[in-house]
C-alpha positions in Angstrom: -17.4 -33.5 -27.9 -19.1 -35.8 -25.3 -17.7 -38.6 -23.1 -19.5 -41.7 -22.2 -21.2 -39.9 -19.5 -22.8 -37.4 -21.9 -20.9 -34.6 -20.5 -19.1 -32.2 -22.8 -15.4 -32.4 -22.7 -13.7 -28.9 -23.1 -10.5 -28.6 -25.0 -7.6 -27.5 -23.1 -5.1 -25.0 -24.1 -1.4 -25.6 -23.8 -1.3 -22.7 -21.4 -3.9 -24.3 -19.0 -2.9 -28.0 -19.4 -1.4 -29.7 -16.4 0.5 -32.9 -17.0 0.5 -35.5 -14.2 3.4 -34.8 -11.8 4.0 -31.4 -13.2 3.7 -28.0 -11.1 0.3 -26.3 -11.3 0.9 -22.8 -13.0 -0.8 -19.7 -12.0 -2.4 -19.3 -15.2 -3.8 -22.9 -15.2 -5.0 -22.4 -11.6 -6.8 -19.1 -12.6 -8.2 -20.6 -15.7 -9.7 -23.6 -13.7 -11.2 -21.5 -10.9 -12.6 -18.9 -13.4 -14.8 -21.8 -14.8 -16.6 -21.9 -11.4 -19.6 -19.3 -11.5 -19.8 -17.2 -8.3 -22.1 -14.6 -6.9 -20.9 -11.2 -6.3 -20.9 -9.4 -2.9 -19.7 -6.4 -1.3 -18.1 -6.7 2.1 -18.3 -3.6 4.3 -17.0 -2.6 7.6 -15.5 0.1 9.6 -11.6 0.5 9.7 -9.7 1.2 13.0 -10.0 4.9 12.3 -13.9 4.5 12.0 -13.9 5.0 8.2 -16.3 3.0 6.2 -14.7 0.4 4.2 -15.8 -1.8 1.4 -14.6 -4.3 -1.2 -15.9 -6.5 -3.8 -15.5 -10.3 -3.2 -16.7 -13.5 -4.9 -15.1 -15.7 -2.3 -18.1 -15.5 0.1 -19.8 -18.6 1.3 -21.9 -20.0 4.2 -20.0 -22.3 6.6 -22.4 -23.6 9.2 -26.0 -23.5 10.1 -25.5 -24.2 13.8 -24.1 -21.6 14.8 -24.8 -19.6 11.7 -21.4 -18.7 10.3 -20.2 -17.3 6.9 -16.7 -16.6 5.5 -14.9 -14.7 2.9 -11.3 -14.7 1.7 -9.4 -11.3 1.9 -6.4 -11.0 -0.5 -3.4 -9.6 1.4 -2.5 -7.3 -1.5 -6.0 -5.6 -1.3 -5.7 -1.9 -0.7 -8.3 -2.2 2.3 -6.5 -5.3 3.6 -5.2 -3.6 6.8 -8.7 -2.3 7.7 -10.5 -5.4 7.1 -7.7 -7.5 8.8 -8.5 -5.6 11.9 -12.3 -5.4 11.9 -14.5 -6.9 14.5 -17.6 -6.9 12.5 -18.5 -6.8 8.9 -21.6 -7.1 6.5 -22.0 -8.9 3.4 -24.1 -7.3 0.8 -25.2 -9.8 -1.9 -25.5 -7.8 -5.3 -28.3 -8.1 -7.8 -27.8 -8.4 -11.5 -28.2 -4.6 -12.0 -25.5 -3.7 -9.7 -22.3 -4.6 -11.8 -21.4 -1.0 -11.6 -21.4 -1.1 -7.9 -19.2 -4.2 -8.0 -16.8 -2.5 -10.2 -16.8 0.7 -8.3 -15.6 -1.2 -5.0 -13.1 -3.2 -6.9 -11.2 -0.1 -8.1 -7.9 0.3 -6.2 -7.1 3.8 -4.8 -10.7 5.1 -4.3 -10.6 7.0 -1.0 -14.3 7.1 -0.4 -16.1 4.1 -2.0 -19.3 5.0 -0.5 -19.5 8.4 -2.2 -22.6 8.1 -4.6 -23.6 4.7 -3.6 -27.0 4.4 -1.8 -26.3 2.9 1.7 -27.4 3.2 5.3 -25.8 2.2 8.4 -26.9 -0.1 11.1 -27.2 0.8 14.8 -23.4 0.2 15.6 -22.5 2.3 12.4 -21.7 -0.7 10.1 -22.4 0.4 6.4 -25.0 -1.6 4.5 -25.8 -1.2 0.8 -29.4 -0.1 0.3 -30.3 -2.2 -2.9 -28.7 -5.5 -1.9 -30.5 -8.8 -2.3 -29.3 -9.7 1.1 -27.3 -8.0 4.0 -25.7 -10.2 6.3 -24.2 -8.5 9.5 -21.6 -10.7 11.3 -19.1 -10.4 14.3 -15.7 -11.8 13.5 -15.5 -15.3 14.9 -12.0 -16.4 13.7 -9.4 -15.5 11.3 -7.2 -18.0 9.5 -4.2 -17.9 7.2 -4.9 -19.1 3.8 -1.7 -18.7 1.5 -2.1 -15.1 0.0 -5.3 -14.5 1.7 -6.7 -14.5 5.1 -9.9 -16.1 5.8 -12.5 -14.2 8.0 -15.2 -16.2 9.5 -18.2 -14.2 10.9 -21.1 -15.2 13.1 -24.1 -14.1 11.7 -26.0 -11.8 14.0 -28.5 -10.1 11.6 -29.9 -10.7 8.2 -32.0 -8.2 6.1 -33.5 -9.6 3.0 -34.0 -7.5 -0.1 -36.2 -7.9 -3.0 -37.7 -11.5 -3.2 -37.9 -11.4 -7.0 -34.4 -9.9 -7.3 -31.8 -11.9 -9.4 -28.2 -12.2 -8.3 -25.1 -10.7 -10.0 -22.9 -13.6 -11.4 -19.1 -13.8 -12.1 -17.8 -16.1 -14.7 -14.6 -16.5 -16.5 -13.6 -12.8 -15.6 -17.0 -11.3 -16.7 -20.2 -10.3 -14.9 -23.3 -12.2 -16.1 -27.0 -12.8 -15.2 -28.8 -15.7 -13.7 -31.2 -17.2 -16.2 
């Protein structure tokens, strides 16, 4: 069904409908946010004990061109929360469409060594970087902000490594991986 603007209206389910003046439910909020397609990245860093850490995020974005800043949001319930909450540097590894398995691997809770079997190298300071990423963005932590059940880590970009120019991004939409057409 299209409205006067020509845009298709989606039917809403009772579970996701929000009446004016009513509380927003977690289910409705997740359903609405799930309709926004995002890229998928692996954020990597070194924990306080020097161990390589990594987690899958779709909450990565650029923040500023001058100075060059990016951010990602870290769930306080994430298994690697303590390690990432304390990092001074991190890298964002933008995944390509053929790396859904890497995303799933880094999203699994309880995996002690998420880098086992994953092609990666380390920069001069030991920061782990995924080898086949579309882009690798090394950052120094600029700020940390509270954001409800997450913290927001802002990073000042200090180095960018670009991968395959012809590569296509891994996309996440409505709880599933997809490809950019």
